C-alpha positions as CSV (number, residue, x, y, z in Angstrom):
1,M,154.2,35.5,139.0
2,L,151.4,37.4,140.4
3,I,150.8,40.7,138.5
4,I,149.1,43.7,140.8
5,N,148.2,46.6,139.5
6,I,145.7,49.6,140.1
7,D,143.1,47.5,138.2
8,F,143.6,44.8,141.0
9,F,142.5,47.4,143.5
10,R,139.8,48.9,141.5
11,K,138.2,45.4,141.3
12,E,138.5,44.7,145.0
13,A,137.1,48.3,145.6
14,K,133.8,47.2,143.4
15,R,133.7,43.7,145.1
16,F,133.6,45.7,148.4
17,L,131.0,48.1,147.1
18,K,128.7,44.8,145.9
19,D,129.0,43.5,149.3
20,W,128.0,46.7,151.4
21,K,125.0,46.8,149.0
22,N,123.9,43.6,149.9
23,Y,124.7,44.0,153.2
24,N,122.6,47.0,153.9
25,A,119.6,45.0,151.8
26,G,120.1,42.3,154.3
27,A,121.8,39.8,151.9
28,G,124.7,37.9,152.5
29,C,128.4,39.2,151.6
30,K,130.4,37.0,149.2
31,F,133.8,38.5,149.4
32,Y,133.8,41.0,152.7
33,D,132.7,40.6,156.2
34,V,131.6,44.3,155.9
35,E,130.4,44.6,159.5
36,K,133.8,43.5,160.6
37,V,135.3,46.0,158.2
38,F,132.9,48.8,159.9
39,S,133.9,47.7,163.4
40,C,137.7,47.5,162.5
41,Y,138.0,50.9,160.7
42,G,135.7,53.2,162.5
43,R,133.4,53.5,159.2
44,T,129.6,54.0,159.2
45,E,127.0,53.0,156.8
46,E,126.9,56.3,154.7
47,D,125.7,56.2,151.3
48,V,127.0,53.3,149.4
49,I,129.2,54.9,146.4
50,L,132.1,53.5,144.6
51,A,134.3,56.4,145.9
52,R,133.6,55.4,149.5
53,A,134.3,51.8,148.7
54,Q,137.9,52.8,147.2
55,H,138.5,54.9,150.2
56,I,138.1,51.8,152.5
57,I,139.8,49.7,150.4
58,A,142.9,51.9,150.6
59,V,142.5,52.4,154.5
60,I,142.3,48.5,154.7
61,L,145.8,48.3,152.8
62,G,147.2,50.9,154.9
63,F,147.0,54.2,152.7
64,R,145.3,57.6,153.8
65,K,143.1,57.6,150.9
66,W,142.3,56.2,147.6
67,N,144.7,58.8,145.7
68,D,147.6,57.6,147.6
69,L,147.2,54.2,146.4
70,I,146.8,55.3,142.8
71,L,150.0,56.8,142.9
72,A,151.9,54.1,144.9
73,S,154.7,52.4,143.0
74,D,154.4,49.1,141.8
75,D,156.5,47.8,144.9
76,V,154.5,49.3,147.4
77,L,151.6,48.1,145.7
78,K,152.6,44.6,145.7
79,Q,153.6,44.9,149.3
80,A,150.1,46.0,150.0
81,A,148.7,43.1,148.2
82,S,150.3,40.4,150.2
């Protein structure tokens, strides 16, 4: 059984942040296609910080913002992860 909790999404945000930093440095991305994420979700290359990475992960999952994601029920989080 797959257990999904907020820590799962925090780790995903950190993975995205790492790839975002690598993308800006001209290195390869391991977990996310950062360029595709920016084009699909209308993001720009702003300062690379964890809060922005968290926001982008929340938007990818269908939430308006990170706070909406962390306040979601376990059932909603499971649906977002699938």
